[in-house]
C-alpha positions, 0 to 999 in steps of 0.5 A, a space after each residue: 500500500 502507498 506510504 502516503 495512504 498508510 501515513 494518512 490512515 494513522 491519523 484516523 482513530 478508527 483505522 490507526 491501529 489496523 494492520 497494513 496487511 488487513 487493509 486494501 486501497 484502490 485509487 479513485 478519481 479526483 481533479 485536485 485531491 487524491 481519493 482512495 477506497 479503503 477496505 478492511 474486513 466487511 467495512 469500506 470507506 473513502 479516504 480523501 487526501 487533500 491536494 497541495 495548495 487547496 487550502 489557498 482557496 478552500 476553508 477546510 473547517 467550513 467544509 467539515 461543518 457542511 459535510 457533516 450537515 449534509 450527511 445529517 440531511 441524508 444527502 452526503 455519505 457519513 463522515 467518519 473522520 475530518 481533520 479541519 487543519 488540512 482537510 484529511 477526511 474519511 467517509 463511509 463508502 456507499 455500496 451499490 452506487 455508480 459514480 456519475 459522468 456527463 455521459 451517464 447523465 445524458 443516457 441513464 434514464 431519470 438521472 437529471 430528475 434524481 439529481 434534482 430531487 437530491 439537491 432539493 432534499 438538501 436545500 429544504 433540509 433546514 440545515 444551516 451551512 457556514 459560509 455565504 457563497 457569493 458569486 461576485 465576491 468569489 470572482 473578486 477573491 479569485 482575481 486577487 489570488 491570480 494576481 498574486 500568482 502572476 497568472 495570465 487571464 483570457 483576453 476580454 475576461 474583465 469585459 465579460 465580468 463588467 457585462 455580468 453586472 446586468 445579471 447581478 442587477 436582475 438577480 438583485 431585483 428579486 432576492 431569494 431566501 438562501 439555502 444550504 447548497 453544494 455549489 460545485 455539482 460536478 457530475 462525478 459528485 453524484 452517486 446513483 443507485 438507480 433509485 436515488 442519488 447521493 451528493 459528495 464533496 462539499 468543498 465549496 458548499 455554503 448558503 446560496 441561491 438554490 437555483 445556482 446548484 441546478 444551473 451548475 449541474 446542468 452545465 457540468 452534466 452537459 444537459 440539453 434543453 430536454 434534460 434541463 426541463 426534466 431536471 427543473 420539473 422534478 425540482 419544482 414537482 410540477 410546472 416551472 415558473 419562467 423566472 425560475 427557469 431563467 434564473 437557472 439559465 443565467 447561472 449556467 453562464 455565471 458558473 462558467 465565468 467563476 470556474 474559469 478562474 478556478 481553472 486558471 488557479 489550477 494552471 498557475 499552481 501547475 496541477 498535473 491532472 489536466 490541461 487547466 489552461 484549455 479547461 479555463 478557455 473552454 469554460 470562458 468561451 461557453 460563457 461568452 456564447 451563452 451570454 451573447 445568445 438571444 435566449 439569454 436576453 429573454 431569460 434575463 428579462 424573465 428574471 428581472 420582471 419575475 415572470 410567471 
C-alpha cells in the first residue's frame, strides 16, 4: 500500500491501529485531491487526501461543518473522520452506487430528475451551512489570488465580468431566501443507485441561491434543453415558473465565468491532472456564447420582471 495512504490512515482513530496487511486501497478519481477506497474486513470507506495548495482557496473547517450537515440531511455519505487543519477526511463508502459522468447523465434514464430531487432534499433540509457563497465576491477573491500568482487571464475576461453586472442587477431585483447548497455539482459528485442519488464533496458548499446548484449541474452534466426541463420539473414537482427557469439559465453562464478562474488557479499552481489552461478557455468561451445568445436576453428579462 502507498506510504502516503498508510501515513494518512494513522491519523484516523478508527483505522490507526489496523494492520497494513488487513487493509486494501484502490485509487479513485479526483481533479485536485487524491481519493482512495479503503477496505478492511466487511467495512469500506473513502479516504480523501487533500491536494497541495487547496487550502489557498478552500476553508477546510467550513467544509467539515457542511459535510457533516449534509450527511445529517441524508444527502452526503457519513463522515467518519475530518481533520479541519488540512482537510484529511474519511467517509463511509456507499455500496451499490455508480459514480456519475456527463455521459451517464445524458443516457441513464431519470438521472437529471434524481439529481434534482437530491439537491432539493438538501436545500429544504433546514440545515444551516457556514459560509455565504457569493458569486461576485468569489470572482473578486479569485482575481486577487491570480494576481498574486502572476497568472495570465483570457483576453476580454474583465469585459465579460463588467457585462455580468446586468445579471447581478436582475438577480438583485428579486432576492431569494438562501439555502444550504453544494455549489460545485460536478457530475462525478453524484452517486446513483438507480433509485436515488447521493451528493459528495462539499468543498465549496455554503448558503446560496438554490437555483445556482441546478444551473451548475446542468452545465457540468452537459444537459440539453430536454434534460434541463426534466431536471427543473422534478425540482419544482410540477410546472416551472419562467423566472425560475431563467434564473437557472443565467447561472449556467455565471458558473462558467467563476470556474474559469478556478481553472486558471489550477494552471498557475501547475496541477498535473489536466490541461487547466484549455479547461479555463473552454469554460470562458461557453460563457461568452451563452451570454451573447438571444435566449439569454429573454431569460434575463424573465428574471428581472419575475415572470410567471
